C-alpha positions, 0 to 999 in steps of 0.5 A: 491472518493479515487484514485484506484491504478492498479498494475501488479503482474508478475507471481503471482501464481508461486511466492507465496505459499498458494495463496488461503489465500492471494487472499481471504484476498485481496478480503476481503479488497475490492481489485480487483484481476484478471488474465490478459488474459491467461498470468501468470500475475495478476492485483490488483486494490486497494485504498491506504488504502487497499494497506496498510492493504494488506502490513501489512497482508503480513508482519505479516504473516509468509510466506516468499514467500509473501514478494516480494508482500509487496515490490512491493506494497510499491513502490506505495507509491511513487505516493502519492498525497499531499492530501493523505499524509495529510490524512495519517498524520491526522490519526497518533497518534503522528505526527513526521517526522519519523512517517510520513516517516515510514508510507508513504515512503515520503521524508523528505521535503514532511513530513516537508511540511505536518507537517507545514501545519497541525500545521498551521491549529491548 
């Protein structure tokens, strides 16, 4: 079972334009998006893979008001476990330290340890 990340999105609807499109895409990917009580804040529950697809969608769209969301979601990468990093590294076509760091925002030491472990398995 993959870990579900819970992220609070402060003033979500007030910060973005075309919210209906972004909300529909998040729900289409399997993420749970709901408002917290009667406040302006929203909450997103999604797995790491879902977060990656949402970030890619936001960055590829031509909507500047969505970029803060991508930045906020990228901060969730700091909470990756060793197993999640191994899974990300296994999906990379070309496994290099730079590719792993770019994909997961891990540290150089973490990337080296993951690559060493994967090379030992071969």
